[in-house]
KOLTORBA-669877 format. One record per atom (N, C-alpha, C): atom name; chain; residue number from 1; y, z, x. Coordinates in steps of 0.05 Angstrom, whole numbers. Layout:
! residues N
NODE  a c   k     c2     c3     c1
NODE CA A NUM      Y      Z      X
...
***
This chain:
! residues 82
NODE  a c   k     c2     c3     c1
NODE  N A   1     -4   -212      8
NODE CA A   1    -10   -189     25
NODE  C A   1    -32   -191     40
NODE  N A   2    -39   -182     64
NODE CA A   2    -62   -183     81
NODE  C A   2    -70   -155     82
NODE  N A   3    -96   -148     78
NODE CA A   3   -107   -121     84
NODE  C A   3   -113   -114    115
NODE  N A   4   -103    -91    117
NODE CA A   4   -101    -81    145
NODE  C A   4   -126    -66    154
NODE  N A   5   -136    -70    172
NODE CA A   5   -156    -52    189
NODE  C A   5   -151    -25    187
NODE  N A   6   -173     -8    187
NODE CA A   6   -159     24    186
NODE  C A   6   -146     27    213
NODE  N A   7   -153     13    234
NODE CA A   7   -141     22    263
NODE  C A   7   -115     12    267
NODE  N A   8   -101     -1    244
NODE CA A   8    -76    -13    247
NODE  C A   8    -63     -8    212
NODE  N A   9    -58     20    217
NODE CA A   9    -47     25    192
NODE  C A   9    -18     32    196
NODE  N A  10      3     26    179
NODE CA A  10     31     28    178
NODE  C A  10     34     63    181
NODE  N A  11     60     72    192
NODE CA A  11     63     99    192
NODE  C A  11     74    107    164
NODE  N A  12     55    122    155
NODE CA A  12     53    132    124
NODE  C A  12     80    147    117
NODE  N A  13     93    163    133
NODE CA A  13    118    178    125
NODE  C A  13    139    152    124
NODE  N A  14    134    136    141
NODE CA A  14    159    117    133
NODE  C A  14    161    101    107
NODE  N A  15    139     97     93
NODE CA A  15    136     81     71
NODE  C A  15    132    106     48
NODE  N A  16    121    127     55
NODE CA A  16    111    142     29
NODE  C A  16    119    173     38
NODE  N A  17    130    189     17
NODE CA A  17    134    215     21
NODE  C A  17    110    231     22
NODE  N A  18    102    249     44
NODE CA A  18     76    265     43
NODE  C A  18     78    289     25
NODE  N A  19     58    294     14
NODE CA A  19     57    319     -3
NODE  C A  19     64    313    -34
NODE  N A  20     70    286    -43
NODE CA A  20     75    281    -68
NODE  C A  20     52    284    -89
NODE  N A  21     61    294   -114
NODE CA A  21     37    295   -132
NODE  C A  21     31    272   -144
NODE  N A  22      8    271   -159
NODE CA A  22      2    249   -177
NODE  C A  22     -6    221   -163
NODE  N A  23     -2    198   -176
NODE CA A  23     -8    175   -162
NODE  C A  23      6    171   -137
NODE  N A  24     29    188   -128
NODE CA A  24     44    183   -103
NODE  C A  24     22    195    -80
NODE  N A  25      5    209    -86
NODE CA A  25    -12    223    -68
NODE  C A  25    -36    201    -59
NODE  N A  26    -34    179    -68
NODE CA A  26    -50    163    -57
NODE  C A  26    -51    148    -28
NODE  N A  27    -35    149    -16
NODE CA A  27    -32    139     14
NODE  C A  27    -46    165     29
NODE  N A  28    -41    187     24
NODE CA A  28    -53    212     36
NODE  C A  28    -84    211     33
NODE  N A  29    -92    205      8
NODE CA A  29   -120    206      1
NODE  C A  29   -139    182     14
NODE  N A  30   -127    159     17
NODE CA A  30   -136    136     31
NODE  C A  30   -135    141     59
NODE  N A  31   -115    153     73
NODE CA A  31   -114    159    101
NODE  C A  31   -135    179    102
NODE  N A  32   -141    196     92
NODE CA A  32   -153    222     99
NODE  C A  32   -184    217     93
NODE  N A  33   -190    201     69
NODE CA A  33   -218    196     65
NODE  C A  33   -230    172     74
NODE  N A  34   -208    151     81
NODE CA A  34   -224    125     88
NODE  C A  34   -229    108     58
NODE  N A  35   -225    121     38
NODE CA A  35   -231    105     14
NODE  C A  35   -208     90      0
NODE  N A  36   -209     66      5
NODE CA A  36   -188     52     -8
NODE  C A  36   -174     33      6
NODE  N A  37   -152     17     10
NODE CA A  37   -144     -2     26
NODE  C A  37   -115      0     30
NODE  N A  38   -104     -5     52
NODE CA A  38    -77    -13     59
NODE  C A  38    -72    -42     62
NODE  N A  39    -50    -52     53
NODE CA A  39    -43    -81     53
NODE  C A  39    -15    -83     67
NODE  N A  40     -6   -105     73
NODE CA A  40     23   -109     87
NODE  C A  40     27   -140     85
NODE  N A  41     55   -146     82
NODE CA A  41     62   -172     83
NODE  C A  41     57   -185    109
NODE  N A  42     60   -171    133
NODE CA A  42     52   -181    156
NODE  C A  42     36   -163    172
NODE  N A  43     23   -165    194
NODE CA A  43      8   -147    211
NODE  C A  43     28   -132    226
NODE  N A  44     51   -142    240
NODE CA A  44     65   -129    256
NODE  C A  44     91   -126    243
NODE  N A  45    102   -103    244
NODE CA A  45    126    -94    233
NODE  C A  45    133   -104    204
NODE  N A  46    115    -95    185
NODE CA A  46    115   -101    159
NODE  C A  46    139    -95    145
NODE  N A  47    149   -113    128
NODE CA A  47    172   -105    110
NODE  C A  47    164    -94     81
NODE  N A  48    137    -99     77
NODE CA A  48    126    -88     49
NODE  C A  48     95    -76     54
NODE  N A  49     94    -55     43
NODE CA A  49     64    -49     45
NODE  C A  49     57    -38     18
NODE  N A  50     27    -38     16
NODE CA A  50     11    -29    -13
NODE  C A  50    -10    -14      0
NODE  N A  51    -18      7    -17
NODE CA A  51    -40     24    -17
NODE  C A  51    -58     21    -40
NODE  N A  52    -79     15    -39
NODE CA A  52    -98     14    -67
NODE  C A  52   -122     30    -64
NODE  N A  53   -128     39    -85
NODE CA A  53   -158     51    -89
NODE  C A  53   -158     55   -120
NODE  N A  54   -187     51   -126
NODE CA A  54   -193     53   -155
NODE  C A  54   -179     46   -176
NODE  N A  55   -169     18   -172
NODE CA A  55   -153     11   -196
NODE  C A  55   -126     13   -190
NODE  N A  56   -117     26   -171
NODE CA A  56    -87     37   -173
NODE  C A  56    -74     28   -148
NODE  N A  57    -49     19   -149
NODE CA A  57    -36      9   -126
NODE  C A  57     -8     17   -124
NODE  N A  58      3     29   -100
NODE CA A  58     26     35    -95
NODE  C A  58     37     12    -78
NODE  N A  59     65      1    -85
NODE CA A  59     83    -16    -65
NODE  C A  59    105     -4    -61
NODE  N A  60    110     -9    -30
NODE CA A  60    134      1    -21
NODE  C A  60    149    -18     -4
NODE  N A  61    171    -23      3
NODE CA A  61    185    -38     18
NODE  C A  61    203    -56      5
NODE  N A  62    208    -81     17
NODE CA A  62    225   -100     10
NODE  C A  62    210   -121     -7
NODE  N A  63    216   -125    -33
NODE CA A  63    204   -137    -53
NODE  C A  63    210   -165    -50
NODE  N A  64    232   -176    -39
NODE CA A  64    239   -201    -32
NODE  C A  64    219   -211     -8
NODE  N A  65    206   -197      3
NODE CA A  65    190   -205     27
NODE  C A  65    160   -219     18
NODE  N A  66    155   -211     -7
NODE CA A  66    129   -214    -16
NODE  C A  66    133   -239    -38
NODE  N A  67    118   -263    -33
NODE CA A  67    116   -278    -57
NODE  C A  67    100   -273    -80
NODE  N A  68    106   -282   -105
NODE CA A  68     91   -268   -126
NODE  C A  68     60   -274   -123
NODE  N A  69     53   -294   -117
NODE CA A  69     21   -305   -111
NODE  C A  69     13   -289    -90
NODE  N A  70     23   -274    -71
NODE CA A  70     10   -259    -56
NODE  C A  70     -1   -228    -65
NODE  N A  71     15   -223    -91
NODE CA A  71      7   -200   -101
NODE  C A  71    -22   -202   -119
NODE  N A  72    -29   -227   -118
NODE CA A  72    -54   -233   -139
NODE  C A  72    -79   -215   -134
NODE  N A  73    -81   -195   -110
NODE CA A  73   -107   -185   -108
NODE  C A  73   -104   -159   -126
NODE  N A  74    -77   -152   -134
NODE CA A  74    -70   -123   -149
NODE  C A  74    -70   -135   -179
NODE  N A  75    -76   -158   -188
NODE CA A  75    -73   -169   -222
NODE  C A  75    -89   -149   -239
NODE  N A  76   -110   -137   -231
NODE CA A  76   -122   -126   -251
NODE  C A  76   -119    -92   -245
NODE  N A  77   -100    -78   -231
NODE CA A  77    -94    -56   -217
NODE  C A  77    -72    -44   -235
NODE  N A  78    -68    -17   -236
NODE CA A  78    -46     -8   -248
NODE  C A  78    -28     -4   -221
NODE  N A  79     -4    -16   -225
NODE CA A  79     14    -20   -201
NODE  C A  79     39     -3   -203
NODE  N A  80     47     14   -188
NODE CA A  80     71     29   -187
NODE  C A  80     91     22   -164
NODE  N A  81    115     14   -169
NODE CA A  81    131      5   -147
NODE  C A  81    157     20   -161
NODE  N A  82    180     25   -139
NODE CA A  82    199     38   -143
NODE  C A  82    218     18   -155
***
């Protein structure tokens, strides 16, 4: 996964449901505060995305598009994926 710069973020509603409680609120937190990071399997038209902050990661998209070794940045995090 590659970290995305703040000016190149994926469309949040496409990947995450706005207004979700608990850990699912992470995308809105990162977008609003700028604290945390967005990741994608590729910069243009990503097939999988992640948002991370404070040791928590939410993954969304096609799991087959991400090789296991590309998930290494999240090894010490609490990961949520549907």
